[in-house]
C-alpha positions as CSV (number, residue, x, y, z in Angstrom):
1,M,25.2,11.0,-107.1
2,K,23.4,9.7,-110.2
3,V,24.5,11.1,-113.6
4,K,22.7,10.4,-116.9
5,T,22.8,12.1,-120.3
6,Q,20.2,12.9,-122.9
7,N,20.7,14.3,-126.3
8,Y,18.4,17.0,-127.9
9,N,19.3,18.5,-131.2
10,G,23.0,18.4,-130.8
11,V,22.9,19.5,-127.2
12,T,23.7,17.1,-124.5
13,I,21.8,17.4,-121.2
14,V,23.7,16.0,-118.2
15,V,21.2,15.3,-115.5
16,L,22.7,15.4,-112.0
17,Q,20.9,13.9,-109.0
18,G,22.4,14.2,-105.5
19,E,25.4,16.1,-104.0
20,L,28.1,17.6,-106.2
21,D,31.2,16.9,-104.0
22,S,34.5,15.2,-104.0
23,D,32.9,11.7,-103.9
24,V,31.7,12.1,-107.5
25,A,34.6,14.0,-109.0
26,E,35.8,11.1,-111.1
27,L,32.4,10.1,-112.4
28,F,31.6,13.7,-113.2
29,R,34.8,14.4,-115.1
30,N,34.5,11.1,-117.0
31,T,31.0,12.0,-118.1
32,I,32.0,15.4,-119.3
33,T,35.0,14.1,-121.2
34,D,32.9,11.4,-122.8
35,V,30.3,13.9,-123.9
36,I,32.8,16.2,-125.5
37,A,34.7,13.3,-127.1
38,K,31.5,12.7,-129.1
39,H,31.9,16.1,-130.6
40,K,29.0,17.8,-128.9
41,T,28.8,21.5,-129.3
42,G,26.7,22.3,-126.3
43,I,26.2,20.9,-122.8
44,V,23.5,21.8,-120.3
45,L,24.1,20.6,-116.7
46,D,20.6,20.0,-115.3
47,M,21.3,20.9,-111.6
48,S,17.6,20.7,-110.5
49,G,18.4,17.5,-108.6
50,V,21.5,18.9,-106.9
51,G,20.9,20.1,-103.3
52,F,24.5,20.6,-102.2
53,I,27.7,21.8,-103.7
54,D,31.0,21.8,-101.7
55,S,34.4,23.3,-102.7
56,A,35.2,20.1,-104.7
57,G,31.9,20.5,-106.5
58,L,32.7,24.1,-107.4
59,E,36.1,22.9,-108.6
60,Q,34.3,20.4,-110.9
61,L,32.1,23.1,-112.3
62,L,35.1,25.4,-113.0
63,W,37.0,22.5,-114.6
64,T,33.9,21.8,-116.8
65,R,33.7,25.4,-117.9
66,N,37.4,25.4,-118.8
67,Y,37.3,22.0,-120.5
68,C,34.3,23.0,-122.5
69,S,36.0,26.3,-123.5
70,E,39.2,24.5,-124.6
71,N,37.2,22.1,-126.7
72,K,34.9,24.7,-128.3
73,C,31.8,23.5,-126.5
74,E,29.3,25.8,-124.9
75,L,28.2,25.2,-121.3
76,R,24.9,26.2,-119.6
77,L,23.7,25.5,-116.0
78,A,20.0,25.0,-115.5
79,G,17.7,24.6,-112.5
80,L,20.0,25.6,-109.7
81,D,18.1,25.4,-106.4
82,E,18.3,28.3,-103.9
83,N,21.2,26.8,-101.9
84,C,23.4,26.0,-105.0
85,A,22.7,29.5,-106.5
86,R,23.6,31.0,-103.2
87,V,26.9,29.1,-103.1
88,L,27.8,30.5,-106.6
89,E,26.8,34.0,-105.4
90,I,28.8,33.9,-102.2
91,T,31.9,32.6,-104.1
92,R,31.3,35.2,-106.8
93,L,31.2,32.5,-109.5
94,E,27.7,33.2,-110.7
95,S,29.1,35.4,-113.5
96,E,31.4,32.6,-114.7
97,F,28.4,30.5,-115.9
98,D,25.4,31.0,-118.1
99,C,22.6,30.1,-115.7
100,Y,19.0,29.5,-116.5
101,T,16.0,28.9,-114.3
102,E,14.5,26.3,-116.5
103,L,16.1,23.4,-118.5
104,A,14.0,24.3,-121.6
105,Q,15.4,27.9,-121.6
106,A,18.9,26.6,-121.4
107,V,18.4,24.2,-124.3
108,K,16.7,26.8,-126.4
109,S,19.6,29.2,-125.8
110,F,21.7,27.2,-128.2
111,A,19.3,27.8,-131.1
């Protein structure tokens, strides 16, 4: 998985490319903790490049939601493909996240 970050008006966009699974857990957590350590108030996970999420990936998303909450940082998910959205639906986790179809919508939601 490739992870890169972009900043836009105080919101950090974390762009994910590849599979969200146990192989990337440490990289993913380190990225999120680094972003929040820089006192960001909002994070958007751009999931448009993620085609697969396993149970470890779901655990990372839940950890991110909780970590953001503990650090007074809002979290949004954007661009979930059909497979990833279905995983959230099957596991009944879709209501645990603010999900947006488009990245721009997710970023604008912080305004």
